[in-house]
C-alpha positions, -999 to +999 in steps of 0.1 A: -153-055-012-131-051+018-107-077+031-117-099+061-083-094+077-053-071+073-019-081+087+013-060+086+047-075+091+074-049+095+101-075+099+092-092+065+081-060+049+047-075+038+011-064+041-012-094+041-048-092+030-074-120+033-103-115+009-139-128+013-134-150-019-107-169+000-078-153-018-047-144+003-026-115-009+009-105+002+021-070-009+057-058-005+060-026+015+085-010-010+063-019-040+033-004-022+053+028-017+062+029-054+026+025-064+012+050-040-020+065-055-016+100-040-017+129-065+020+136-062+031+100-068+006+096-097+018+128-113+054+115-112+044+083-129+023+101-155+054+120-164+072+087-170+093+091-139+098+064-113+091+070-077+125+064-059+120+042-029+145+026-005+140-011-005+141-010+033+110+013+036+083-002+058+046+004+065+045+017+100+008+024+103-024+012+086-054+035+091-088+025+080-106+049+057-138+029+050-133+024+013-096+016+018-066+022+039-041+051+045-006+036+047+020+055+066+056+046+055+088+048+074+101+074+050+074+098+063+051+095+032+015+093+043-005+110+016-019+080-002-052+063+005-052+029-011-088+019-021-097-018-016-102-023-054-068-008-061-051-031-036-069-061-049-056-054-084-020-052-073 
């Protein structure tokens, strides 16, 4: 299930998703960066390590991938594709 709309506020550091069931979701950019599902970030977390993220990091680009979105962050990280189901669960 994909969201009906996606909004990105760089000023507030929030990604906004409106889901078909009427739920509105606001996700903090820094928290999204910490929870990146790419293999490198996942491996870090599996080792019990925390992904270090500056609280000022922002999503600068949102690229549709069909089953989710690729988020490009202001720190240059762009490896993670966030599936819709993963985002809905955050």
